[in-house]
C-alpha positions as a printed NumPy array, in Angstrom:
array([[ 85.804,  -9.615,   0.306],
       [ 81.981, -11.524,   0.774],
       [ 80.439, -14.627,   1.152],
       [ 77.129, -14.697,  -0.538],
       [ 74.646, -17.439,   0.852],
       [ 73.391, -17.626,  -2.498],
       [ 76.823, -18.321,  -4.79 ],
       [ 80.312, -18.522,  -4.157],
       [ 83.549, -19.035,  -6.277],
       [ 87.341, -19.425,  -5.42 ],
       [ 89.797, -16.517,  -6.432],
       [ 92.482, -17.866,  -8.683],
       [ 95.36 , -15.651,  -7.658],
       [ 94.309, -16.174,  -3.61 ],
       [ 97.219, -17.067,  -2.261],
       [ 98.109, -19.904,  -0.656],
       [100.751, -21.291,   2.074],
       [103.264, -24.02 ,   0.531],
       [102.215, -26.107,  -1.602],
       [101.069, -24.931,  -5.233],
       [ 98.131, -22.348,  -5.971],
       [ 94.252, -23.527,  -5.711],
       [ 92.975, -24.062,  -8.364],
       [ 89.335, -22.199, -10.039],
       [ 88.002, -24.67 ,  -9.082],
       [ 88.441, -25.086,  -5.659],
       [ 85.62 , -25.936,  -3.338],
       [ 86.809, -23.079,  -1.021],
       [ 83.79 , -20.62 ,  -1.173],
       [ 85.297, -16.915,  -0.937],
       [ 85.473, -14.576,  -3.846],
       [ 88.025, -11.764,  -3.58 ],
       [ 87.08 ,  -8.124,  -4.466],
       [ 89.13 ,  -4.819,  -4.105],
       [ 89.17 ,  -2.997,  -0.68 ],
       [ 89.207,   0.356,   0.673],
       [ 92.664,  -0.577,   3.038],
       [ 95.54 ,  -0.397,   0.682],
       [ 97.405,  -3.592,   0.173],
       [ 94.999,  -6.083,   1.05 ],
       [ 92.262,  -8.408,  -0.254],
       [ 89.133,  -9.46 ,   0.995],
       [ 86.781, -12.195,   0.553],
       [ 84.327, -14.124,   1.816],
       [ 84.37 , -17.48 ,   3.596],
       [ 82.9  , -20.003,   6.06 ],
       [ 83.847, -22.838,   8.501],
       [ 83.242, -26.125,  10.446],
       [ 82.251, -26.743,  14.163],
       [ 84.569, -25.993,  17.102],
       [ 88.19 , -26.857,  16.582],
       [ 88.443, -29.148,  18.445],
       [ 90.619, -31.14 ,  21.139],
       [ 92.187, -34.317,  22.588],
       [ 94.225, -35.648,  24.965],
       [ 95.408, -39.559,  25.109],
       [ 98.152, -40.61 ,  27.702],
       [ 99.688, -43.44 ,  25.673],
       [101.755, -45.977,  27.42 ],
       [104.348, -48.219,  25.339],
       [102.689, -51.132,  27.84 ],
       [ 99.102, -50.444,  27.533],
       [ 97.716, -51.995,  24.218],
       [ 95.93 , -48.271,  23.817],
       [ 98.618, -47.357,  21.037],
       [ 98.688, -49.603,  17.942],
       [102.057, -50.743,  16.583],
       [102.823, -49.076,  13.063],
       [102.796, -52.064,  10.584],
       [106.712, -52.396,  10.726],
       [106.604, -53.121,  13.954],
       [103.88 , -56.275,  13.834],
       [104.934, -59.653,  13.912],
       [102.505, -61.539,  11.277],
       [100.396, -64.147,  13.125],
       [101.458, -67.626,  12.612],
       [ 98.757, -70.147,  11.135],
       [ 98.995, -72.288,  13.673],
       [ 97.788, -70.073,  16.358],
       [ 96.805, -66.47 ,  16.471],
       [ 99.554, -64.417,  18.169],
       [ 99.619, -60.886,  20.359],
       [ 98.8  , -59.11 ,  17.666],
       [ 95.967, -61.233,  16.449],
       [ 94.89 , -60.446,  20.23 ],
       [ 95.295, -57.277,  20.099],
       [ 93.327, -56.503,  16.634],
       [ 90.369, -58.543,  18.206],
       [ 90.341, -57.641,  21.525],
       [ 91.086, -54.012,  21.448],
       [ 89.132, -51.681,  24.003],
       [ 86.919, -48.634,  23.106],
       [ 88.371, -45.782,  23.487],
       [ 87.052, -41.866,  22.2  ],
       [ 89.801, -41.648,  19.769],
       [ 89.762, -44.738,  18.28 ],
       [ 89.366, -43.822,  14.34 ],
       [ 92.673, -41.877,  15.091],
       [ 94.371, -45.147,  16.159],
       [ 96.842, -46.765,  13.63 ],
       [ 95.539, -49.589,  11.617],
       [ 97.338, -52.892,  12.51 ],
       [ 98.121, -54.893,   9.378],
       [100.942, -56.55 ,   7.974],
       [ 99.538, -57.045,   4.488],
       [101.771, -54.141,   2.256],
       [ 98.249, -52.641,   0.949],
       [ 97.371, -51.784,   4.737],
       [101.033, -50.802,   5.028],
       [100.346, -48.001,   2.915],
       [ 96.849, -47.207,   4.283],
       [ 98.579, -46.969,   7.451],
       [101.382, -44.372,   6.059],
       [ 98.526, -42.55 ,   4.603],
       [ 96.462, -42.46 ,   8.082],
       [ 99.442, -41.321,  10.298],
       [100.125, -38.656,   7.503],
       [ 97.332, -36.767,   9.632],
       [ 98.555, -38.303,  12.807],
       [100.728, -35.918,  15.217],
       [101.532, -38.601,  18.238],
       [103.589, -37.04 ,  20.775],
       [104.193, -39.845,  23.333],
       [101.623, -38.458,  25.471],
       [ 99.388, -36.766,  23.346],
       [ 97.921, -37.821,  19.939],
       [ 95.947, -35.945,  17.744],
       [ 93.832, -36.34 ,  15.034],
       [ 92.55 , -35.098,  11.715],
       [ 90.256, -37.618,  10.252],
       [ 90.341, -37.028,   6.297],
       [ 86.696, -37.838,   5.725],
       [ 85.314, -36.099,   8.31 ],
       [ 87.555, -32.842,   7.182],
       [ 85.759, -32.828,   3.332],
       [ 82.531, -33.294,   5.073],
       [ 82.234, -30.154,   7.525],
       [ 84.529, -28.37 ,   5.929],
       [ 82.27 , -27.567,   2.86 ],
       [ 79.01 , -27.874,   5.028],
       [ 80.501, -25.003,   7.348],
       [ 81.347, -23.077,   4.486],
       [ 78.65 , -23.575,   2.1  ],
       [ 75.884, -23.698,   4.785],
       [ 76.089, -22.949,   8.739],
       [ 78.221, -19.392,   8.361],
       [ 76.268, -17.707,   5.629],
       [ 72.419, -19.568,   7.38 ],
       [ 74.05 , -17.509,  10.573],
       [ 76.024, -14.435,   9.829],
       [ 74.629, -11.439,   7.603],
       [ 78.503, -11.234,   5.996],
       [ 81.884, -12.954,   6.31 ],
       [ 84.63 , -11.205,   4.757],
       [ 88.753, -12.227,   5.22 ],
       [ 91.269,  -9.853,   4.454],
       [ 94.921, -10.199,   4.049],
       [ 95.118, -13.886,   2.765],
       [ 97.921, -11.978,  -0.003],
       [ 99.886, -12.027,   4.214],
       [ 99.631, -16.117,   4.471],
       [104.129, -16.713,   3.831],
       [104.817, -19.027,   0.994],
       [108.004, -19.979,   1.944],
       [107.175, -20.998,   5.98 ],
       [107.351, -24.623,   6.585],
       [105.175, -24.357,   9.531],
       [102.788, -21.695,  10.435],
       [101.635, -20.843,  13.974],
       [ 98.232, -18.98 ,  13.645],
       [ 97.474, -16.755,  16.427],
       [ 93.874, -15.643,  15.969],
       [ 92.19 , -12.963,  19.123],
       [ 88.854, -14.621,  20.789],
       [ 85.915, -12.479,  20.934],
       [ 83.317, -15.985,  20.606],
       [ 82.669, -19.403,  20.613],
       [ 82.102, -18.77 ,  16.91 ],
       [ 85.698, -18.219,  16.606],
       [ 86.257, -21.77 ,  16.557],
       [ 84.413, -22.034,  13.406],
       [ 85.049, -18.887,  12.037],
       [ 88.785, -19.024,  11.91 ],
       [ 89.438, -22.805,  10.162],
       [ 86.884, -22.029,   7.965],
       [ 88.803, -18.493,   7.114],
       [ 92.499, -20.275,   7.053],
       [ 91.87 , -23.725,   6.821],
       [ 92.174, -26.578,   3.672],
       [ 92.65 , -25.707,   0.64 ],
       [ 93.985, -21.612,   1.749],
       [ 96.545, -23.586,   4.337],
       [ 97.139, -26.97 ,   3.018],
       [ 98.243, -28.19 ,   6.119],
       [ 96.235, -29.907,   8.897],
       [ 95.178, -27.259,  11.689],
       [ 95.91 , -28.599,  14.51 ],
       [ 94.477, -26.881,  17.675],
       [ 94.738, -26.056,  21.443],
       [ 91.878, -26.19 ,  23.424],
       [ 90.776, -25.991,  27.036],
       [ 90.677, -29.391,  28.842],
       [ 87.034, -28.639,  29.582],
       [ 85.918, -28.155,  25.799],
       [ 87.708, -31.09 ,  24.79 ],
       [ 85.473, -33.461,  26.966],
       [ 82.108, -32.407,  26.402],
       [ 79.855, -35.426,  24.473],
       [ 79.577, -34.352,  20.926],
       [ 81.368, -31.213,  20.914],
       [ 84.398, -33.29 ,  22.393],
       [ 83.968, -36.2  ,  19.51 ],
       [ 84.246, -33.278,  16.927],
       [ 87.446, -32.138,  18.797],
       [ 89.566, -35.251,  19.32 ],
       [ 88.841, -35.804,  15.328],
       [ 89.26 , -32.488,  13.48 ],
       [ 92.936, -31.958,  15.229],
       [ 92.21 , -31.243,  18.566],
       [ 94.168, -31.922,  21.679],
       [ 93.302, -30.795,  25.174],
       [ 95.398, -28.044,  27.935],
       [ 94.721, -26.614,  30.429],
       [ 94.303, -23.095,  30.483],
       [ 95.652, -21.542,  34.274],
       [ 98.158, -23.846,  34.076],
       [ 99.772, -25.298,  31.088],
       [101.234, -28.605,  31.02 ],
       [104.632, -29.989,  30.194],
       [102.659, -32.289,  27.809],
       [101.171, -29.973,  26.085],
       [103.413, -27.695,  25.319],
       [105.729, -30.493,  23.781],
       [102.461, -31.18 ,  22.015],
       [102.434, -27.815,  19.949],
       [106.178, -27.937,  19.382],
       [105.59 , -31.274,  18.49 ],
       [103.161, -30.482,  15.825],
       [105.324, -27.613,  14.35 ],
       [107.435, -29.77 ,  14.084],
       [106.166, -31.982,  12.223],
       [105.302, -29.672,   9.135],
       [101.387, -28.789,  10.549],
       [ 99.745, -25.798,  10.866],
       [ 98.908, -24.911,  14.891],
       [ 96.133, -22.862,  16.007],
       [ 96.405, -21.05 ,  19.805],
       [ 94.627, -18.003,  21.379],
       [ 96.991, -16.191,  22.968],
       [ 95.031, -14.287,  25.372],
       [ 94.252, -17.197,  26.818],
       [ 90.149, -16.5  ,  27.253],
       [ 86.858, -14.8  ,  25.335],
       [ 87.173, -11.455,  25.891],
       [ 83.921,  -9.511,  24.405],
       [ 84.566,  -5.982,  24.85 ],
       [ 86.682,  -5.966,  21.647],
       [ 90.524,  -5.107,  23.396],
       [ 93.546,  -7.123,  22.722],
       [ 94.144,  -8.631,  26.345],
       [ 97.343,  -9.506,  27.733],
       [ 98.871, -12.32 ,  25.886],
       [100.075, -15.619,  27.398],
       [103.636, -16.002,  27.537],
       [103.957, -20.263,  26.533],
       [102.875, -19.58 ,  22.943],
       [105.968, -17.562,  22.136],
       [108.184, -19.877,  24.336],
       [106.794, -22.803,  22.149],
       [107.293, -21.041,  18.958],
       [110.724, -20.218,  19.387],
       [111.605, -23.989,  20.674],
       [109.914, -25.385,  17.431],
       [112.12 , -22.979,  15.611],
       [115.308, -24.02 ,  16.792],
       [114.452, -28.031,  16.28 ],
       [112.424, -27.323,  12.84 ],
       [113.325, -23.669,  11.135],
       [111.099, -22.276,   8.632],
       [108.121, -21.371,  11.572],
       [105.932, -18.326,  11.285],
       [103.615, -16.637,  13.679],
       [100.404, -15.427,  11.638],
       [ 98.458, -12.768,  13.828],
       [ 94.683, -12.464,  13.463],
       [ 92.183, -10.533,  14.286],
       [ 88.352, -11.065,  14.341],
       [ 85.772,  -9.111,  15.15 ],
       [ 82.166,  -9.138,  15.117],
       [ 79.237,  -7.038,  14.127],
       [ 77.897,  -6.869,  18.155],
       [ 79.45 ,  -8.483,  20.896],
       [ 77.303, -11.005,  21.309],
       [ 77.382, -12.408,  18.118],
       [ 73.416, -11.952,  17.092],
       [ 71.328, -13.436,  13.888],
       [ 73.123, -11.859,  11.032],
       [ 75.501,  -9.99 ,  12.623],
       [ 78.255,  -9.774,  10.679],
       [ 81.96 , -11.104,  11.06 ],
       [ 85.856,  -9.754,   9.876],
       [ 88.843, -12.061,   9.694],
       [ 91.865,  -9.748,   9.439],
       [ 94.946, -11.751,   8.542],
       [ 98.46 ,  -9.765,   8.922],
       [101.875,  -9.969,   7.921],
       [103.378, -13.291,   9.821],
       [106.214, -13.157,  11.752],
       [109.272, -15.058,  10.783],
       [111.133, -16.859,  14.034],
       [114.105, -17.331,  13.214],
       [114.949, -13.151,  13.778],
       [114.732, -14.087,  17.566],
       [117.324, -16.497,  17.595],
       [120.26 , -14.446,  17.714],
       [118.978, -13.228,  21.121],
       [118.965, -15.002,  24.377],
       [115.646, -16.866,  25.428],
       [115.032, -15.095,  28.092],
       [114.936, -12.163,  25.976],
       [113.6  , -13.84 ,  23.217],
       [110.209, -14.684,  24.38 ],
       [108.97 , -11.501,  25.817],
       [110.212,  -9.642,  22.899],
       [108.104, -11.81 ,  20.476],
       [104.751, -11.815,  22.474],
       [104.925,  -7.59 ,  22.106],
       [105.76 ,  -7.958,  18.778],
       [102.53 , -10.359,  18.671],
       [100.187,  -8.135,  20.18 ],
       [101.223,  -4.691,  18.408],
       [100.581,  -6.578,  15.329],
       [ 96.899,  -7.844,  16.408],
       [ 96.159,  -3.96 ,  17.356],
       [ 97.482,  -2.713,  14.879],
       [ 95.027,  -5.229,  12.662],
       [ 92.196,  -3.887,  15.165],
       [ 92.93 ,  -0.34 ,  14.422],
       [ 93.138,  -0.688,  10.441],
       [ 90.434,   1.143,   8.88 ],
       [ 87.589,  -0.692,   7.602],
       [ 83.848,  -0.541,   6.666],
       [ 81.465,  -1.143,   9.346],
       [ 80.138,  -4.91 ,   9.551],
       [ 76.748,  -5.216,   9.023],
       [ 74.987,  -7.493,   6.917],
       [ 70.987,  -6.192,   6.926],
       [ 71.379,  -5.692,   3.48 ],
       [ 72.64 ,  -9.131,   2.195],
       [ 70.575, -12.18 ,   1.055],
       [ 70.045, -14.677,   3.12 ]])
């Protein structure tokens, strides 16, 4: 399926994950056309800036974390209590937007509940998606950024997204920094009805403006060379709460077009999440560009494979299940890469 920068439309029958089917008036800029690959559908999409990441060390005594309304005690009329002091003297923090509002009124309780639907807190790490920012950035990337830079944006295999999964773990190949923009635009809302949270390298999560967006669009940091237990636990928490998690299993960018050994941590994390929260699926995604340098007006293709339900791995010992799942995911990614496709050439497409 091809995305035209001049006009786009939504395919009514494009499958989605969990939730009702998308209305014809959906804002996703995508059009489905038949493909030469049997059983696949192709479309064009566009997306937003790097999937973002932020790690917060929360302490039960430091006041950085705002208490939920049900735990707060309204201040007495005579003298403002601790809650009033914390509200008026709250310290500045890079991810202050993700804080829980501290208001005792029923109106603010409802607001707080809605805000917490977009927050995942594992104790030592907190990640969030700001709804207003997502509503701005996703359409901007899909309708302006990607169609302007790329000659063609092609999405294949949307029908492979499982509709009965409680949580999705997307595992894309990593070929360029553009992946952080292309992949969320291909699978983010409203295609996947859940918020996307991203495991991002720690240095990217702390870089200026990029870090600001990462911290507010579901990103949380991980040391790719030596992942901390806190990062792994937070990834499990994201899946347990029914959100979608995006992890690049190769762990780094490889521009040679070949699949490199996958990090074993993804399989271990996914299996542990499945044991505590059944219904987790891993979705393999192959990303390829018209040129390794991802130059101006080159094409990009995102190929979504059949999901791997994790329930089938629970009847094996953990030491056997994780390596088996890692190999199965690698096989699925290699199969996507070897699928017959048309050459990526966007030079004949309108700008």
